Wavefront OBJ file of the C-alpha trace (Angstrom):
o trace
v 96.191 95.285 68.717
v 96.767 91.614 69.094
v 98.933 89.203 66.414
v 97.127 86.100 65.734
v 99.335 83.379 64.578
v 98.982 82.715 60.886
v 97.635 79.033 59.782
v 100.149 76.998 58.232
v 99.455 76.022 54.541
v 98.614 72.507 53.783
v 101.073 70.101 51.946
v 99.477 70.644 48.721
v 99.675 74.244 48.855
v 103.455 74.200 49.670
v 103.973 71.741 46.690
v 102.385 73.971 44.561
v 104.364 76.857 45.697
v 107.558 75.076 45.258
v 106.665 74.151 41.826
v 108.588 75.907 39.139
v 106.826 78.617 37.326
v 106.258 78.284 33.735
v 106.840 81.223 31.170
v 104.291 82.284 28.935
v 105.806 79.936 26.179
v 106.664 77.057 28.377
v 103.434 76.328 29.032
v 103.015 75.199 25.711
v 106.043 73.025 25.610
v 105.967 69.442 25.387
v 106.027 68.279 28.897
v 108.331 64.805 29.766
v 105.980 61.694 30.133
v 105.675 60.100 33.697
v 107.918 57.225 34.815
v 105.912 54.046 33.554
v 103.743 55.790 30.958
v 104.009 54.398 27.216
v 104.432 56.879 24.668
v 101.741 56.532 22.164
v 102.597 55.553 18.447
v 102.714 58.940 16.373
v 99.989 59.564 14.014
v 102.000 61.499 11.704
v 102.377 60.651 8.086
v 106.092 59.731 6.678
v 107.083 59.995 3.231
v 110.026 57.313 2.944
v 108.158 54.160 4.248
v 104.570 54.872 2.785
v 106.205 55.663 -0.467
v 107.355 52.136 -0.704
v 103.632 50.890 0.600
v 102.086 53.060 -2.033
v 104.503 51.394 -4.688
v 103.267 48.142 -3.449
v 99.419 48.918 -3.590
v 100.129 50.255 -7.428
v 101.884 46.517 -8.295
v 98.831 44.870 -6.994
v 96.280 47.578 -8.947
v 98.575 47.089 -12.148
v 98.454 43.463 -11.656
v 94.604 43.319 -11.898
v 94.640 45.927 -14.871
v 97.321 43.517 -16.922
v 94.681 40.299 -15.989
v 92.101 42.324 -17.683
v 93.991 42.604 -20.701
v 95.094 39.083 -20.779
v 98.658 39.640 -19.938
v 99.219 37.391 -17.032
v 102.882 36.825 -17.046
v 102.882 40.775 -16.504
v 100.387 40.330 -13.519
v 102.588 37.717 -11.857
v 105.624 39.686 -11.827
v 103.627 42.548 -10.049
v 102.566 40.533 -7.722
v 106.233 39.491 -7.013
v 107.517 43.047 -7.112
v 104.557 43.877 -4.521
v 105.890 41.339 -2.350
v 109.523 42.717 -2.109
v 108.189 46.335 -1.561
v 106.288 44.976 1.072
v 109.013 43.477 2.704
v 111.049 46.870 2.717
v 108.686 49.288 3.878
v 108.195 48.096 7.551
v 112.015 47.577 7.806
v 112.907 50.944 6.341
v 110.344 52.512 8.806
v 112.261 50.897 11.652
v 115.474 51.798 10.387
v 114.509 55.587 9.972
v 112.526 55.510 13.193
v 109.262 56.640 11.095
v 106.923 54.217 12.399
v 103.412 55.539 12.623
v 99.600 54.163 13.018
v 98.891 55.478 9.821
v 101.512 53.773 8.223
v 100.578 50.205 9.818
v 96.940 50.834 8.728
v 98.037 51.749 5.265
v 100.212 48.688 5.133
v 97.398 46.375 5.735
v 95.117 47.965 3.443
v 97.946 47.736 0.590
v 98.260 44.100 1.329
v 94.634 43.404 1.037
v 94.632 44.512 -2.521
v 98.177 43.245 -3.603
v 98.009 39.880 -2.033
v 94.266 39.693 -1.521
v 92.033 41.052 -4.362
v 94.666 40.946 -7.044
v 95.676 37.031 -6.684
v 92.109 36.380 -6.774
v 91.075 38.070 -9.682
v 94.284 37.182 -11.463
v 93.717 33.544 -11.313
v 89.933 34.158 -11.848
v 90.621 35.488 -15.281
v 93.542 33.362 -16.176
v 91.449 29.970 -15.248
v 88.675 29.925 -12.934
v 86.137 31.762 -15.400
v 85.248 29.112 -17.098
v 84.066 26.971 -14.288
v 81.180 29.338 -13.589
v 79.982 29.708 -9.900
v 82.519 27.217 -8.760
v 85.147 29.610 -10.247
v 83.987 32.796 -8.548
v 83.439 30.921 -5.400
v 87.102 29.592 -5.384
v 88.321 33.218 -6.106
v 86.103 34.669 -3.200
v 87.560 31.948 -0.692
v 90.890 33.232 -1.322
v 89.932 36.645 -1.156
v 87.989 36.352 1.911
v 90.824 34.179 3.568
v 93.368 37.121 2.872
v 91.005 39.456 4.404
v 90.416 37.341 7.671
v 94.098 36.715 7.694
v 95.076 40.185 8.007
v 92.463 41.535 10.414
v 93.275 38.410 12.829
v 96.933 39.458 12.214
v 96.412 42.819 13.290
v 94.352 41.602 16.479
v 96.685 39.092 17.695
v 99.815 41.030 16.893
v 100.642 41.391 20.638
v 100.220 37.573 21.942
v 101.426 35.566 19.111
v 105.267 34.314 19.022
v 106.909 36.396 16.377
v 108.838 33.628 15.245
v 105.795 31.733 13.594
v 102.922 33.172 11.561
v 99.493 32.236 12.434
v 98.467 30.595 9.072
v 100.009 31.075 5.866
v 101.007 34.665 5.602
v 99.082 36.359 2.618
v 102.562 37.368 0.512
v 103.120 33.499 0.515
v 99.354 32.495 -0.554
v 99.863 35.384 -3.363
v 103.151 33.671 -4.373
v 101.651 30.365 -4.708
v 98.741 31.371 -6.883
v 101.057 34.091 -9.050
v 103.975 31.419 -9.146
v 101.715 28.774 -10.553
v 100.260 31.093 -13.035
v 103.665 32.369 -14.106
v 105.288 28.558 -14.559
v 102.083 27.531 -16.727
v 102.440 30.793 -18.746
v 105.992 29.976 -19.482
v 105.499 26.505 -20.347
v 102.584 27.929 -22.619
v 99.974 25.955 -20.670
v 96.573 27.210 -21.387
v 94.509 28.002 -17.902
v 91.475 26.403 -19.345
v 93.194 23.052 -19.237
v 94.260 23.459 -15.617
v 91.204 25.227 -14.429
v 90.782 22.345 -11.605
v 94.315 22.688 -10.491
v 93.868 26.384 -10.392
v 90.543 25.873 -8.136
v 92.622 23.562 -5.790
v 95.514 26.074 -5.383
v 93.226 28.819 -4.895
v 91.182 26.971 -2.261
v 93.887 25.742 -0.313
v 95.651 28.940 -0.210
v 92.618 30.594 1.029
v 91.933 27.954 3.752
v 95.468 27.535 5.046
v 95.336 31.479 5.540
v 92.807 31.145 8.049
v 93.878 28.199 9.802
v 96.323 27.898 13.142
v 99.003 26.082 11.591
v 102.326 27.816 12.232
v 104.493 28.962 9.434
v 108.123 30.084 10.349
v 108.373 33.934 9.817
v 112.211 34.408 9.965
v 111.706 37.523 12.061
v 114.013 35.786 14.660
v 117.175 35.645 12.393
v 119.506 38.474 13.406
v 121.007 40.099 10.284
v 123.566 41.767 12.006
v 125.559 38.848 13.343
v 128.536 37.453 11.488
v 127.766 34.268 9.621
v 130.518 31.977 8.068
v 131.648 32.463 4.735
v 129.936 29.544 3.260
v 126.533 31.414 3.844
v 127.556 34.284 1.638
v 128.498 31.951 -0.931
v 125.135 29.905 -0.690
v 123.100 33.217 -0.878
v 125.165 33.976 -4.137
v 124.391 30.449 -5.474
v 120.525 31.006 -4.728
v 120.403 34.125 -6.858
v 122.250 32.362 -9.784
v 119.862 29.474 -9.687
v 116.740 31.735 -9.654
v 118.395 33.771 -12.294
v 118.710 30.584 -14.569
v 114.846 29.903 -14.958
v 112.714 32.105 -12.369
v 109.277 30.347 -12.989
v 110.764 26.807 -12.620
v 112.873 27.656 -9.549
v 110.674 30.225 -7.626
v 107.212 27.778 -7.623
v 108.921 24.725 -5.834
v 110.200 27.061 -3.405
v 106.427 28.501 -2.898
v 105.141 24.944 -2.908
v 107.479 23.851 -0.075
v 107.018 26.765 2.062
v 103.042 26.322 1.683
v 103.317 22.883 3.162
v 106.210 23.452 5.741
v 103.721 24.372 8.159
v 101.665 21.214 8.064
v 105.124 19.248 7.946
v 105.968 20.932 10.901
v 102.756 20.481 12.946
v 102.684 16.938 12.044
v 106.364 15.940 13.176
v 105.791 18.132 16.387
v 102.654 16.229 17.292
v 103.827 13.167 16.483
v 106.789 13.731 19.154
v 104.148 15.284 21.374
v 105.543 19.035 21.245
v 102.991 20.971 19.445
v 104.244 24.517 18.309
v 102.850 27.309 20.435
v 101.627 30.320 18.919
v 101.291 32.240 21.982
v 104.215 34.633 22.818
v 106.166 33.597 25.986
v 108.456 36.178 26.139
v 108.461 39.933 27.359
v 109.671 41.367 24.054
v 107.880 44.302 22.666
v 106.196 44.057 19.622
v 106.465 46.317 16.943
v 102.912 46.848 14.851
v 104.798 47.874 11.924
v 105.943 44.479 11.266
v 102.545 43.589 10.054
v 102.371 41.645 6.547
l 1 2 3 4 5 6 7 8 9 10 11 12 13 14 15 16 17 18 19 20 21 22 23 24 25 26 27 28 29 30 31 32 33 34 35 36 37 38 39 40 41 42 43 44 45 46 47 48 49 50 51 52 53 54 55 56 57 58 59 60 61 62 63 64 65 66 67 68 69 70 71 72 73 74 75 76 77 78 79 80 81 82 83 84 85 86 87 88 89 90 91 92 93 94 95 96 97 98 99 100 101 102 103 104 105 106 107 108 109 110 111 112 113 114 115 116 117 118 119 120 121 122 123 124 125 126 127 128 129 130 131 132 133 134 135 136 137 138 139 140 141 142 143 144 145 146 147 148 149 150 151 152 153 154 155 156 157 158 159 160 161 162 163 164 165 166 167 168 169 170 171 172 173 174 175 176 177 178 179 180 181 182 183 184 185 186 187 188 189 190 191 192 193 194 195 196 197 198 199 200 201 202 203 204 205 206 207 208 209 210 211 212 213 214 215 216 217 218 219 220 221 222 223 224 225 226 227 228 229 230 231 232 233 234 235 236 237 238 239 240 241 242 243 244 245 246 247 248 249 250 251 252 253 254 255 256 257 258 259 260 261 262 263 264 265 266 267 268 269 270 271 272 273 274 275 276 277 278 279 280 281 282 283 284 285 286 287 288 289 290 291
């Protein structure tokens, strides 16, 4: 019988034959990603950072309840505590490598309650109720500004320069409103006497959150870098000054930051060097840094 030469297998068949065989359990193992493929953000729920976010959410809800009970000093301090907790959850997530898409979305919703709805309802109960429609319109302008500010931040996080916030950040706007209420309550001044001042602050904070005015974010400060001894002394001095009379010390700081964006913009425009909010570098942006 004649012997016929066998046809050579194609390259694809050879590569498939050379590929290592997987065991029955190995086929279910997680395979390494190909080169150039970005690993998707995990969708798990981590306890530690989300616990801080939940605590911030509770402070915002607590501020609303205290305002309904006419205890406005407790409301203002609850908003300040929410600010501290909101600044910690993202950093803890990065330090413990527990960032997740769930945490980023949960943080935004918590910010909306603590720095959007809570300050608007607190200032309305304290002062704006007596203005009728103009009062709740001012509170709504603030609340809507916070919602739009957070939504714009989440969508522009990949393109905006991380050194600057696009518009007044919602925690700073909440601090502006809560700081004014805390100062007036400390001075035993009724909110009805200052309803137009409260109206102006609420509208100013709400509109400033949706502007394109750049506010310094302090995110490029390297806390791991060594600093002179005088820097540590100044930090200790700052804590001492705040502890003397917190309402009188904190509110001017919030006012200065709320006006700093306009001052920097005016100065840069006068120099012919406007601040660019577009990210020029190739440094990756972490969505867990949302505020």
